[in-house]
N, C-alpha and C positions, 0 to 999 in steps of 0.2 A: 551645376558648374561645368564650364567648357574646359576640358583637359586636353591640351595639345602636346603630343609626345614627338620629340624629334631625336634623331640619332646622329652622332658624330664619330667618325672613325678616328681612333687615337693612333698617332704615328708610332711605329715600332722603334724601339730603342736598339741601336746597332750592337751595343755591348751587353746591355742588361735588358733583354726583353720581358723578364718576369712573367711568363705565361699564366701563373696562378693568381696574379694580382688582378682584382676585379676593377672595372672601369667605374668612374665616379658618376653620381646622379645628382643634378641640381634642379631646384625649383625656383621660379620667379612668377609673380602675379602681375598682370598688365591689364589696363582698362582702355577701351576705345569704343566710342559710339554707344555708350551705355552698356557695354558687355565687359565683364571681367573674365579673363582667361588665366587658367593655371598652366604655365608653360614649363614643361619638364624636359630636360635635355639629358640623354644617356650617352656616355662614352662607350664606344664599342671597341673591345680589346680581343684580338684573336677570335673574332666572330662571335663574341659573347658580351652580355651586359651584366650589370650587378643586379640580378633579379630580386634579391632580398631587399636591397636598398630601394628599388623601384616600387616594390609592393608596400614597403613601409611609408614611402612618400605619398602613394596613392591613397592610403587609408581604405575606407569603405567604398569609395567611388572608383571602381576599377575598369570603367570604360574609357578608352583613350582614342583621340583622333590622331592617326598616324598615316604614314605613307604605306598603302596596302602592300607594296613590295618588301617592306621591312617587318611585316607583322609576325614572321616566323621567329623573330628575336624575342617576342613577347613570352613571359613565363606562364605556366598554367594558371588559369583564374583571372588573367587580365584580358579583357575583350577589346577587340579593334572595332570602332565604329563603322557601320556598314549600310546605313540607310541609303536609299536611292530615290527618295521623293522628289528632290530637286531635279535629278537627271531624267526622271519620268516626265516632269513638267517641261524641261528643255526639249526633250524629244518630241513631245506633243507640239509645242510652239514652233519648232523647226519644221515639223511635218506640215502643219498648217501653212507656214510661210512658203514651203515648196509648192504645195497644191495651188496657192494663190497665184503662182507665177506660170501656171500651165497655160492660161489663155483660153479663150472661148473655143478655139479650133480643136483643143485637147480634152474636151469635157467628157469623151467617152473612154478615156484612160481608166482601167480597172484599178481601184484602190481597195486594199484590204486592211481592216483594223482588227487586231487580235487583242481582245479584252476579256480574258477568261473569267475574272471576278466582277465584271461590270462596273469598274471603278471610274471609267472615263466616258460615260455616256453623253457628256457635253460636246465631245469631238465630232460626232456625225453632222451636227448642224453646221459647223464650220466647213467641213469637207463638202457638203452638198451645195454650198455656195459656188463651188468650182468644178464639181463632177456629177455626172448622171449615173455613175457606175461604181457604187459603193457596197462593199460587203463587210459585214461585221461578224467575226467568229467569236463566240462567247459561250460559256456554260451558264450564264444568267439569261437565258433566252426569254423568259417572261418579262424581265425588266427591259430588255432591248425591244421586245415586241410593243410594249407600252410607249417607249421612246419613239419608235417608228410611227405609231399611230399618231402621237402628238405632232411630229414633224410633218406628217402628211396633212393633218388638220390645219396647222399653222402656216406651213410654207409650201404646201402642195408638192412636196419632194418625197421620193421613195428610196429605200435602200433594203438590201437583202440581209437576212440574219440566219446564221448557221451554228451548229455546235460541233462541226467536223473541221479540225484544223487543216485537213487535207484540201478543203475548198480554197484555201489561200494560194494554192500552187499556180493558178493562172492569173494572179494579180501582178501588175507591173510595179506597183509600190505597196509594200507591206509595212504597216506601222505597228510596232509591238512595244508598248511602253513597259510591259513586263517582259523579262527575258524569254525567248522561245527555247524550251527545253525538250521539244518533241520534233521528230523529223517531219519536214515538209519538202516538197519537190518543186520549187518554182523554176521558171525559166532562168537560164544562166544570165540573162540580161536584166532580170528583176532587181530591184533595190529593196533592202530592208533597213528600216530605221528602228532602233531599239535602244534601251537604256543600259545595256550590259553586254559584254562580249558573249555571243552565243555559245551554248555548251555543246552543241551538236553541229556537224558540218551541214551547210545549207545549200551549197552549189551555186550561190550567187553572191554578189557584193552586199555586205552589211556594214552599218556604221553605228557606233555606240558611244563615241566621245564627242562632246559638244563644247565649244568655247564659252567661257563665262567671264564676266567682268567682276572683280572684287571691288566692292564700293570703296572709295578712298578712305573713309573714315575707319574701315576695318583693316586696311592693308598691313599696318605695322603689328597686328596680332599674328599674322600668318608666317609660321616658320618656313625657311627656305626649302626644306626637304619634304613639305607636305604639299601635294598638287593642289592648285587653286580650286579645282572643281571639288575636291574632298573637303577642303576648308569651307567653301561656300555651302556644300551640302550640310555641314555641321551647323552653320549659321542659320540655315533654312529649317532643318529638322529639329535641332536641339534648342535654338535660341529664338525661333519664331520670326526670323527676318524673311517673311513671305514675299516681300517685294522682289526678291531674287527670282522668284518663280514667273515673273512677267517678262523676263528677258527673252529675246529672240536670238539665238546663237548666230554668230557670223559664220561659223564653220561647223561641219560635222566631219569626223574622222574615223578611220580604222587603223590598223597597224602600218599601212603604206599609202593610203590615198586620202585626200581631203576634198570636200565640196562646200561651196556656198549654196544657199537656197536657190539662187539664180542659176548657177551651173547645173545643179541637180535637176531643176525644173526644166532646163533646155535639153538635158539628157533624156528625161522621160518624154518630153514632147517629141523628140526624134523617134522614140520608139513607136509612137502613134503613126508617124509619117511612114515608117518602114512597114508597119503592119497594114 
């Protein structure tokens, strides 16, 4: 069951605020595109919700899809959906799209793929169509050594494999589908594409938010206060709508800057010219 939880601030009464009265919790079921969603709405009063009523409405299934910025309102025992499988796919798709825009003259640009668990061994083949200078940093070096041998035999292309995250430091573009939680020291002009806001300062520009299109047939299921990427992540990870993973995002963003694949490709191409 897809449980979508939204929050609505209740206006304070001027004369009778009644701070001890708990907000209401309502439930509705809606179907679209073959998916049934349980849509729960919680009134927020004085920064609190009716936790007892919410838990009762949830029953045994206590994982909810909600706005991550509001999850502090959730009572103990209620879990916020936090998968990022779709965001990892979108990150990889966007990175490939960027590299494809580099052009023949930029094939020596050094690209780093950080794949600690070896879950994205399909990506090097795509990158190697556009670059001669690929480094993979992974803790599954045996898996990637086999991958490197296969690509050499099939395509005649080479890439380097390392288990030292510090080797990413001299890459112009670093692709990290899994979040980087360790310090690296790239050039301040380097670019990092990842699926989640980095946990450590990295000294260069990083991007972790990607545009996504909600299929028309599911739009009416998405509450206004749940970001579209979180809603689509739930469709992808919980409902098996895997077609969403084939999208190529129009934009990548951080807290202040956005890029298209074309603009980012041009930026990286200029790095090659400068160097």
